[in-house]
PAZAPA-4460 file (N, C-alpha, C; in steps of 0.05 Angstrom, whole numbers, plus 32768, in hexadecimal, padded with zeros to 4 digits):
% residues 276
    n_x    n_y    n_z   ca_x   ca_y   ca_z    c_x    c_y    c_z   seq   type   mol
   8954   885C   87B2   893B   8865   87A5   8923   885E   87B6     1      M     A
   890E   886D   87B3   88F7   886A   87C5   88E7   8850   87BE     2      R     A
   88D8   8847   87D0   88C5   8831   87CC   88A9   883B   87D0     3      H     A
   8895   8829   87C7   8879   8830   87CB   8872   8846   87B6     4      G     A
   885D   8856   87BD   8852   8869   87AB   8866   887E   87A2     5      R     A
   8877   8886   87B5   888B   889A   87AE   88A0   8890   879A     6      A     A
   88A8   8877   879D   88BA   8869   878B   88AE   8866   876F     7      A     A
   8894   8862   876E   8887   8860   8755   8889   8879   8744     8      A     A
   888D   8890   8753   888E   88A9   8745   88A7   88AF   8736     9      C     A
   88BC   889F   873B   88D5   88A1   872B   88D6   888D   8716    10      L     A
   88C2   887B   8715   88C1   8867   8701   88AE   8871   86EB    11      L     A
   88A7   8869   86E0   8892   8873   86CF   8878   8864   86CC    12      V     A
   87BC   88A1   85B6   87B7   88BB   85AB   87CF   88C3   859B    13      S     A
   87D4   88C8   8591   87E9   88D2   8581   87F1   88ED   858B    14      L     A
   8808   88F6   8583   8812   8911   858C   87FF   8925   8582    15      V     A
   87F8   893A   8592   87E6   894F   858A   87EE   895B   8570    16      Q     A
   87DA   8960   8560   87E1   896C   8544   87EA   8988   8547    17      A     A
   87E2   8996   855C   87E9   89B3   855F   8801   89B6   8571    18      T     A
   8817   89AA   856A   882F   89AC   857A   883B   89C9   8578    19      L     A
   8848   89D2   858E   8856   89EB   858E   886F   89E4   857C    20      L     A
   887A   89F9   856F   8893   89F4   8560   88A9   89ED   8573    21      T     A
   88B7   89D8   856C   88CE   89D0   857D   88E8   89D9   856E    22      R     A
   88F5   89ED   8577   890D   89F7   8569   8923   89E4   856A    23      P     A
   8931   89E0   8554   8949   89D1   8554   8960   89E4   855D    24      V     A
   8968   89E3   8575   8979   89F7   8581   8996   89EE   857F    25      L     A
   89A8   8A01   857B   89C4   89FC   857C   89D0   8A06   8597    26      A     A
   89C1   8A16   85A6   89CA   8A21   85BE   89B4   8A23   85D2    27      D     A
   89B7   8A18   85EA   89A0   8A18   85FE   8999   8A34   8606    28      P     A
   89AA   8A48   8603   89A4   8A64   860A   898F   8A6F   85F9    29      R     A
   898A   8A64   85E2   8976   8A6E   85CF   8959   8A65   85D8    30      D     A
   8958   8A53   85EC   893F   8A48   85F4   8936   8A53   8610    31      D     A
   8945   8A66   861B   8940   8A71   8635   8927   8A83   8635    32      L     A
   8916   8A7F   864A   88FD   8A8F   8650   8902   8A9D   866A    33      V     A
   88FC   8AB7   866A   88FE   8AC7   8682   88E5   8AC0   8695    34      T     A
   88EC   8ABA   86AD   88D7   8AB6   86C2   88D8   8ACC   86D6    35      I     A
   88C2   8ADD   86D7   88C4   8AF5   86E7   88C4   8AED   8705    36      P     A
   88CE   8AFE   8716   88CE   8AFB   8732   88B1   8AF7   873D    37      A     A
   88AE   8AE9   8751   8893   8AE5   875C   8893   8AD3   8774    38      G     A
   887B   8ACD   877E   8876   8ABD   8795   8870   8AA0   878D    39      K     A
   887F   8A8D   8798   887A   8A70   8794   886C   8A65   87AD    40      L     A
   8854   8A59   87A9   8847   8A49   87BE   8850   8A2D   87BA    41      Y     A
   8864   8A25   87C7   8872   8A0C   87C3   8865   89F6   87D4    42      Q     A
   8867   89DE   87CA   885F   89C6   87D9   8842   89BE   87D6    43      G     A
   883B   89A8   87E4   8820   899D   87E3   881B   898E   87FD    44      D     A
   8809   8999   880C   8802   898E   8827   87F8   8972   8824    45      A     A
   87ED   896A   880D   87E3   894F   8809   87F6   893C   87FB    46      G     A
   880F   8945   87F7   8823   8936   87E8   8835   8926   87FB    47      G     A
   884E   8923   87F2   8862   8915   8802   886D   8926   8817    48      E     A
   887C   891B   882C   8886   8929   8842   8899   893F   883A    49      P     A
   88A8   893B   8823   88BB   8950   881A   88AF   8966   880A    50      D     A
   8895   8965   8806   8887   897A   87F7   887E   8990   880C    51      E     A
   8891   899B   8818   888A   89AE   882F   887D   89C7   8824    52      V     A
   8867   89D0   8830   8858   89E7   8827   8865   8A00   8832    53      V     A
   886C   8A13   8822   8878   8A2C   882A   8875   8A40   8813    54      R     A
   8878   8A5A   881A   8877   8A6F   8806   8891   8A7C   8802    55      T     A
   889A   8A7F   87EA   88B5   8A88   87E4   88B5   8A9E   87CF    56      I     A
   88C5   8AB2   87D3   88C8   8AC7   87BE   88DF   8ABD   87AC    57      E     A
   88D8   8ABB   8792   88ED   8AB2   877F   88F4   8AC9   876D    58      V     A
   8910   8ACE   876B   891A   8AE3   875A   8917   8ADC   873D    59      A     A
   8917   8AEF   872C   8915   8AEA   870E   892D   8ADA   8705    60      A     A
   8927   8AC7   86F2   893D   8AB8   86E8   8934   8AAE   86CB    61      F     A
   8945   8AA0   86BE   893E   8A94   86A5   8942   8A77   86A4    62      R     A
   8933   8A69   8693   8933   8A4C   8692   892B   8A43   8676    63      I     A
   8935   8A2D   866D   892F   8A23   8652   8911   8A1A   8650    64      M     A
   8906   8A22   863A   88EA   8A1A   8635   88E7   89FC   8632    65      R     A
   88FC   89EF   8627   88FC   89D3   8621   8911   89C4   8631    66      H     A
   890E   89AA   8633   8924   8999   863E   893A   8997   862B    67      E     A
   8952   8994   8635   896B   8991   8623   8967   8978   8612    68      V     A
   896B   897C   85F8   8967   8965   85E5   8980   8955   85E0    69      T     A
   897E   893E   85D4   8994   892F   85CB   89A6   893F   85B7    70      N     A
   8999   894E   85A6   89A7   895E   8593   89BA   8972   85A1    71      S     A
   89AE   8980   85B4   89BE   8994   85C3   89D5   8988   85D2    72      L     A
   89CF   8971   85DE   89E4   8964   85EF   89FA   8958   85DC    73      F     A
   89F2   894E   85C5   8A06   8943   85B2   8A18   8959   85A8    74      E     A
   8A0E   8971   85A4   8A1F   8986   859B   8A34   898F   85B1    75      R     A
   8A29   8990   85C9   8A3B   8996   85E0   8A52   8982   85E2    76      F     A
   8A4B   8969   85DF   8A5F   8954   85E2   8A74   8957   85CB    77      V     A
   8A68   895B   85B2   8A7B   895C   859B   8A8E   8975   859D    78      A     A
   8A85   8989   85A9   8A95   89A2   85AC   8AA9   89A0   85C3    79      E     A
   8AA1   8992   85D8   8AB1   8991   85F1   8AC0   8978   85F7    80      S     A
   8AB8   8962   85EA   8AC3   8948   85EF   8ABA   893D   860B    81      G     A
   8AA4   8948   8616   8A9C   8940   8631   8A94   8923   8632    82      Y     A
   8A9C   8916   8648   8A95   88FA   864E   8A82   88F9   8666    83      L     A
   8A6C   88EE   8665   8A58   88EF   867A   8A60   88DB   8691    84      T     A
   8A53   88DE   86A8   8A57   88CC   86BD   8A4F   88AF   86B6    85      D     A
   8A38   88AC   86A9   8A2F   8893   86A0   8A42   8885   868F    86      V     A
   8A4E   8893   867C   8A63   8888   866A   8A7B   887E   867A    87      E     A
   8A84   888F   868D   8A9B   8887   869E   8A94   886F   86B0    88      R     A
   8A7B   886F   86BA   8A73   8859   86CB   8A6F   883E   86BC    89      N     A
   8A67   8841   86A3   8A62   8829   8691   8A46   881E   8693    90      G     A
   8A34   882C   86A2   8A19   8822   86A4   8A07   8839   86AB    91      W     A
   89EC   8835   86A7   89D8   8849   86AF   89C0   883A   86B9    92      G     A
   89AE   8848   86C7   8995   883C   86D0   8980   883D   86B9    93      W     A
   8972   8827   86B5   895C   8826   86A2   8944   881A   86AF    94      V     A
   892C   8821   86A4   8912   8817   86B0   8904   8807   869C    95      W     A
   8907   87EC   869C   88F5   87DB   868E   88DC   87D6   869D    96      P     A
   88DE   87C7   86B4   88C8   87C3   86C7   88D1   87C9   86E3    97      L     A
   88EA   87D0   86E6   88F7   87D9   86FF   8910   87E7   86F8    98      R     A
   891C   87F5   870C   8936   8802   8706   894B   87ED   8706    99      W     A
   895A   87EC   86F1   8970   87D9   86ED   8989   87E6   86E2   100      E     A
   899F   87DE   86EB   89B9   87E6   86E0   89BD   87DA   86C4   101      K     A
   89C1   87EA   86B1   89C6   87E2   8696   89E2   87E7   868C   102      Q     A
   89F2   87D3   8687   8A0D   87D6   867C   8A0C   87E4   8663   103      E     A
   8A1F   87F7   865F   8A22   8805   8646   8A0B   8817   863D   104      A     A
   89FA   881C   8650   89E6   8831   864C   89F2   884D   864E   105      A     A
   89EC   885F   863C   89F6   887A   863F   89E3   888C   862F   106      D     A
   89EA   88A6   862E   89D7   88B9   8621   89D2   88B2   8604   107      W     A
   89E4   88A6   85F5   89E1   889D   85DA   89D2   8884   85D9   108      R     A
   89D1   8874   85EC   89C4   8859   85EF   89B4   8859   8609   109      H     A
   899F   8868   860B   8992   886B   8625   8989   8850   8633   110      P     A
   8981   883C   8623   8977   8824   862F   898D   880D   862D   111      A     A
   89A3   8813   8623   89B9   87FF   8622   89C4   87FF   8604   112      G     A
   89D8   87EE   8600   89E9   87EF   85E7   89D8   87E8   85CE   113      P     A
   89C2   87DA   85D1   89B1   87D3   85BA   89A0   87EB   85B0   114      E     A
   899D   87FF   85C1   898D   8816   85B9   899D   882D   85AF   115      G     A
   898F   8844   85A6   899F   885A   859D   898B   8872   859E   116      S     A
   8997   888A   8598   8984   88A2   8597   8981   88AA   857A   117      I     A
   8987   8898   8568   8982   889F   854C   8964   88A6   8548   118      E     A
   8960   88BC   853A   8945   88C6   8537   8937   88D3   854D   119      G     A
   8948   88D6   8564   893C   88E2   857D   894B   88FC   8583   120      L     A
   8954   890B   8570   8962   8923   8574   8954   8938   8585   121      A     A
   893A   8939   8583   892A   894D   8592   891D   8941   85AB   122      Q     A
   8925   8929   85B2   891D   891E   85CC   8930   8927   85E1   123      H     A
   8926   8928   85FB   8939   8931   8611   894E   891D   8615   124      P     A
   8967   8928   8619   897E   8917   8620   8979   8909   863B   125      V     A
   8980   88F1   863F   897F   88E2   8657   899A   88D4   865C   126      V     A
   899B   88C6   8672   89B4   88B8   867A   89CB   88CD   867E   127      Q     A
   89C3   88E4   8689   89D6   88F8   8691   89D3   88FE   86AE   128      V     A
   89E9   88FE   86BD   89E7   8905   86DA   89E3   8922   86DF   129      S     A
   89DD   8928   86F8   89DB   8944   86FF   89F4   8953   86FA   130      Q     A
   8A0C   8947   86FF   8A25   8953   86F8   8A29   8958   86DB   131      Q     A
   8A20   8946   86CA   8A21   8949   86AD   8A0F   8960   86A5   132      D     A
   89F8   8961   86B1   89E5   8977   86AA   89F0   8992   86B2   133      A     A
   89FD   8994   86C9   8A09   89AC   86D2   8A20   89B5   86C0   134      A     A
   8A30   89A1   86B6   8A45   89A7   86A5   8A3B   89B1   868A   135      A     A
   8A26   89A6   8680   8A1A   89AF   8667   8A12   89CD   8669   136      F     A
   8A03   89D2   867E   89F8   89EE   8683   8A0F   8A00   8686   137      C     A
   8A24   89FA   8696   8A3A   8A0C   869B   8A49   8A13   8681   138      A     A
   8A4A   8A00   866E   8A57   8A05   8654   8A4C   8A1C   8644   139      A     A
   8A32   8A23   864C   8A25   8A39   863E   8A1F   8A51   8650   140      Y     A
   8A2D   8A51   8667   8A29   8A66   867A   8A10   8A63   8689   141      G     A
   8A04   8A4D   868B   89EB   8A46   8697   89EE   8A36   86B1   142      L     A
   89D8   8A2E   86BD   89D8   8A1D   86D5   89BF   8A0C   86D6   143      R     A
   89BE   89FB   86E9   89A6   89EC   86EC   8994   89FD   86FD   144      L     A
   8979   89FB   86FA   8966   8A0A   870B   8967   89FF   8727   145      P     A
   8960   8A11   873A   895D   8A08   8755   8942   89FA   8758   146      S     A
   893E   89EC   876D   8926   89DE   8772   890E   89F1   8772   147      D     A
   8912   8A07   8780   88FC   8A1D   8782   88F8   8A29   8768   148      E     A
   890C   8A2F   8758   8909   8A3B   873D   88F8   8A27   872B   149      E     A
   88FF   8A0E   872D   88F3   89FA   871D   88D3   89F9   8723   150      W     A
   88CD   89F8   873C   88B1   89F6   8743   88A1   8A0F   873C   151      E     A
   88AF   8A26   873F   88A3   8A40   8738   889D   8A41   8719   152      Y     A
   88B1   8A38   870A   88AF   8A38   86ED   8899   8A26   86E3   153      A     A
   8894   8A0E   86F1   8880   89FB   86EC   8864   8A04   86F6   154      A     A
   8863   8A10   870D   884A   8A16   871A   883F   8A31   8716   155      R     A
   8852   8A45   8713   8848   8A61   8711   8842   8A6B   872D   156      G     A
   8831   8A7F   872E   882C   8A8E   8747   8814   8A83   8758   157      R     A
   8808   8A6D   874E   87F1   8A63   875E   87F7   8A47   8768   158      D     A
   87E4   8A3B   8773   87E8   8A21   877F   87DF   8A08   876E   159      R     A
   87E1   8A0C   8755   87D8   89F7   8742   87E6   89DC   8747   160      R     A
   87D9   89C7   873F   87E4   89AC   8744   87F8   89A3   872E   161      R     A
   87F3   89AB   8716   8802   89A3   86FF   880A   89BE   86F0   162      Y     A
   881D   89BD   86DE   8825   89D6   86D0   880E   89E3   86C1   163      P     A
   87FA   89D2   86B7   87E4   89DD   86A7   87CD   89E5   86B9   164      W     A
   87CC   89DC   86D2   87B5   89E3   86E4   87AF   89CC   86F6   165      G     A
   8795   89C8   86FB   878B   89B4   870E   8784   8999   8700   166      E     A
   877D   899A   86E7   8773   8982   86DA   8788   896C   86D5   167      G     A
   8780   8954   86D2   8793   893E   86CE   87A2   8941   86B4   168      P     A
   87B8   8932   86B1   87C8   8934   8699   87BB   8928   867F   169      P     A
   87A3   891D   8682   8795   8914   866B   8779   891E   866D   170      E     A
   876F   892E   8659   8753   8938   865B   873F   8924   8656   171      T     A
   8725   892B   865C   870F   8918   8658   870E   8910   8639   172      A     A
   8716   8923   8628   8717   891C   860C   872E   890C   8602   173      G     A
   8741   8905   8615   8757   88F4   860D   8770   8903   8606   174      G     A
   876F   891E   8606   8787   892D   8600   879B   892D   8617   175      E     A
   87B4   8928   8610   87C9   8926   8624   87D9   8940   8627   176      R     A
   87DD   8947   8640   87EC   8960   8646   880A   8959   864D   177      R     A
   8810   893F   864D   882C   8939   8655   8831   891B   864B   178      A     A
   884A   8914   864A   8853   88F9   8645   8857   88EA   865F   179      N     A
   8845   88D9   8664   8844   88CD   867F   8839   88B0   867F   180      F     A
   883A   88A2   8695   882F   8888   8697   8816   8887   86A8   181      G     A
   8807   8873   86A9   87EF   8870   86B8   87F0   885E   86D0   182      Q     A
   8803   884B   86D2   8804   8838   86E7   8813   8843   86FD   183      I     A
   8809   8840   8717   8817   884B   872D   8833   8840   8731   184      E     A
   8836   8826   872D   8851   881C   8730   8856   8804   871D   185      C     A
   8860   8808   8707   8868   8821   86F8   886E   8819   86DB   186      C     A
   8866   8827   86C9   886B   881F   86AD   8869   8836   869A   187      A     A
   8876   8834   8684   8872   8845   866E   8856   8843   8661   188      A     A
   884D   8855   8653   8832   8856   8647   8835   8862   862B   189      D     A
   882E   8854   8616   8831   885E   85FC   8818   8867   85EF   190      D     A
   8803   886E   8600   87EA   8878   85F5   87EE   8892   85E8   191      K     A
   8802   88A1   85ED   8806   88BB   85E1   8819   88B8   85CA   192      D     A
   8821   889F   85C2   8833   889A   85AC   884F   8896   85B3   193      G     A
   8856   8898   85CD   8871   8895   85D6   8873   8881   85EE   194      Y     A
   8883   886D   85EA   8888   885B   85FF   889F   8863   8612   195      G     A
   88AD   8878   860B   88C2   8883   861B   88C1   88A1   8619   196      G     A
   88D7   88AE   8614   88D8   88CB   860F   88C8   88D4   85F7   197      T     A
   88C0   88ED   85F7   88B2   88F9   85E0   88C3   8911   85D8   198      A     A
   88C1   891A   85BE   88D0   8932   85B8   88C6   8948   85CA   199      P     A
   88DA   8959   85D2   88D5   896F   85E3   88BD   8981   85D8   200      V     A
   88AC   898B   85E9   8897   899C   85E0   887F   898F   85D2   201      G     A
   887D   8975   85D4   8868   8966   85C7   884C   8969   85D2   202      S     A
   884B   8975   85EA   8831   8978   85F8   882B   8996   8600   203      F     A
   8826   89A7   85EC   8823   89C3   85F1   880D   89CA   8606   204      P     A
   87F8   89BA   8607   87E2   89C0   861A   87EB   89BC   8638   205      S     A
   8803   89B1   863A   880D   89AD   8656   8821   89C2   865E   206      G     A
   8823   89D7   864F   8836   89EC   8656   8831   89FA   8670   207      R     A
   8846   8A04   867D   8843   8A10   8697   8839   8A2D   8693   208      S     A
   8833   8A3C   86A9   8829   8A57   86A6   883D   8A6A   8699   209      P     A
   8857   8A63   8698   886B   8A72   868C   8873   8A68   8670   210      F     A
   8863   8A54   8666   8868   8A4B   864B   887D   8A35   8649   211      G     A
   8886   8A28   865F   889A   8A13   865F   888C   89F8   8658   212      L     A
   8899   89E8   864A   888E   89CE   8641   889A   89B7   864F   213      L     A
   888C   89A1   8652   8897   8988   865E   889F   898D   867A   214      D     A
   8892   899E   8688   889A   89A1   86A5   888C   898B   86B5   215      M     A
   887A   897B   86AA   8870   8963   86B5   8872   894D   86A0   216      A     A
   887E   8936   86A8   8882   891F   8696   8898   8923   8683   217      G     A
   889C   8910   8671   88B2   890D   865E   88CA   8903   866C   218      N     A
   88D9   8915   8679   88EF   890C   868B   88F0   891D   86A4   219      V     A
   88F9   8910   86B8   8901   891F   86D1   8916   8932   86CB   220      W     A
   8919   8947   86DB   892E   895B   86D5   893F   8960   86EF   221      E     A
   8959   8960   86EB   896C   8967   8700   8969   8984   8707   222      W     A
   896C   8989   8721   896F   89A6   872B   898A   89A9   8736   223      T     A
   898F   89C1   873F   89A9   89C6   874D   89A7   89C6   876C   224      G     A
   8991   89BA   8777   898C   89BB   8793   898E   89A1   87A1   225      T     A
   899C   899F   87B8   899D   8986   87C7   8981   897D   87CE   226      P     A
   897E   8963   87D0   8963   8958   87D6   8960   8959   87F5   227      Y     A
   894C   8968   87FF   8949   896D   881B   894B   8955   882F   228      P     A
   893F   893E   8829   8941   8927   883C   895E   891B   883A   229      P     A
   896D   891F   8826   8988   8913   8824   8998   8925   8812   230      D     A
   89A6   8938   8820   89B6   894D   8811   89CD   8942   87FF   231      P     A
   89D3   8927   8803   89E6   891B   87F1   89DA   8916   87D6   232      K     A
   89C1   8918   87D4   89B3   8914   87BA   89AB   892F   87B0   233      K     A
   89A2   892F   8796   8999   8948   8789   897B   8945   8782   234      V     A
   896B   895C   8784   8950   895B   877E   894A   895A   8761   235      T     A
   8938   8948   8759   892D   8946   873E   8910   894E   873F   236      L     A
   8906   8957   8728   88EB   8962   8725   88DD   8959   870C   237      R     A
   88C3   8958   870C   88B3   8957   86F4   88A6   893D   86ED   238      G     A
   88B0   8927   86F6   88A6   890D   86ED   88AF   8905   86D1   239      G     A
   88AA   88EC   86CA   88B5   88E4   86B0   88A1   88D3   86A0   240      G     A
   88A9   88C8   868A   8897   88BA   8677   888B   88A0   8685   241      W     A
   8895   8896   869A   8889   887E   86A6   8879   8884   86BF   242      G     A
   8877   889D   86C6   8869   88A6   86E0   884C   88AB   86DC   243      N     A
   883D   88A4   86F2   8821   88A9   86F1   881B   88C6   86FA   244      N     A
   8801   88D0   86F7   87FC   88EC   86FC   8804   88F7   8717   245      P     A
   8804   88E5   872C   880C   88EE   8746   8828   88FA   8747   246      Y     A
   883A   88EE   8736   8855   88F7   8736   885A   890E   8724   247      C     A
   8847   8917   8714   8849   892D   8702   8843   8948   8710   248      L     A
   8839   8947   8729   8831   8960   8737   884A   8972   873A   249      R     A
   8845   898C   8738   885C   899E   8738   886B   899E   8754   250      V     A
   885F   8995   8769   886C   8995   8783   887C   897C   8787   251      S     A
   8879   8966   8777   8886   894D   877D   88A4   894E   8776   252      Y     A
   88B4   8943   8787   88D1   8942   8783   88DD   8927   878A   253      R     A
   88F4   8923   8782   8903   890A   8787   8921   8912   878A   254      H     A
   8931   88FF   8795   894C   8904   8799   895E   88EC   878E   255      G     A
   8973   88F3   8780   8986   88DE   8777   89A3   88E8   8779   256      N     A
   89B6   88D6   877B   89D1   88DF   877B   89D9   88EE   8762   257      P     A
   89EC   8901   8764   89F1   8913   874E   8A03   8906   8738   258      P     A
   8A0B   88EC   873B   8A1D   88E2   8728   8A13   88CA   8719   259      D     A
   89F8   88C6   8719   89EC   88B0   870B   89DA   88BB   86F5   260      I     A
   89D5   88AA   86E0   89C4   88AF   86CA   89AD   889B   86C9   261      G     A
   8996   88A5   86BF   897F   8893   86BD   8971   8899   86A2   262      L     A
   8962   8886   8698   8955   888A   867E   893B   889A   8680   263      D     A
   8935   88A3   8697   891D   88B4   869B   8924   88CF   86A7   264      M     A
   893E   88D7   86A6   8946   88F1   86B3   8956   8900   86A0   265      V     A
   894E   891B   869C   895C   892D   868B   895F   8947   869A   266      G     A
   895F   895E   868B   8962   8978   8699   895C   898F   8686   267      F     A
   895A   89A6   8691   895A   89BF   8682   896B   89D3   8692   268      R     A
   8976   89E7   8684   8987   89FB   8691   8979   8A15   8698   269      C     A
   8985   8A24   86AA   897A   8A3D   86B3   8991   8A51   86B5   270      A     A
   8989   8A6A   86BB   899F   8A7E   86BE   8991   8A96   86D0   271      A     A
   89A4   8AA4   86DC   899A   8ABC   86EA   898E   8ACF   86D5   272      D     A
   897C   8ADF   86DF   896D   8AF1   86CC   897F   8B04   86BD   273      E     A
   8996   8B0E   86C9   89A7   8B1F   86BD   89BD   8B13   86AD   274      A     A
   89C0   8AF9   86AC   89D4   8AEA   869F   89D1   8AED   8681   275      A     A
   89E8   8AED   8673   89E5   8AEE   8655   89E6   8AD2   8649   276      N     A
***
């Protein structure tokens, strides 16, 4: 894991009254949004060394509007009997004040055996590896988005800094556009009513140009693309509930091994435009 400012980025008011409707989905395919083909202005010249600036033509594809929830993942497990990497390993990474291995942490107990996801059905699932995320998506004929698709879905066709535009994730009036932290290195922030994950779609003013929610903050998201500086790792995107605004930028990325789970990392599925 990184150190310094970049490492801080994988660490980490009441909910707005005018929330978008959060559907209780039984199938992730019902949440897919079509993203039209277009030009992605990727990267940030003022960001990290791996935020290489380039222009890419992205083919049309589909991607979930929301992050995969505990409810959706629970149904998948019940129907398939799937056992996650974290459950097989017997531990997961948790962030109290630094990254620590927590025995018996898993997707049902994200912070360890004393916790649970009771009452958190519409929160994003965490403590799932990239391999677990890919298996979930494949069960529905879907896949993980590529790194380029993810950034295009978050950024749109311009060079905006965040999914919602150029402004910070908290407006001058105190409205929050994302679930995030304020301290560079690094801590959760419950000013928005959540000390950890928030129900998916809780910050509609932070939607991307294509209407996707939580593309900044809440949880990091696995992609299907190797991490450029270390291809043995996989690229993650979006920042999480403990990250400061620098890490919520659409161009920011990180890399982790594909077989570990963390309590600040989840995912959403994608599909080719022509897929059913």
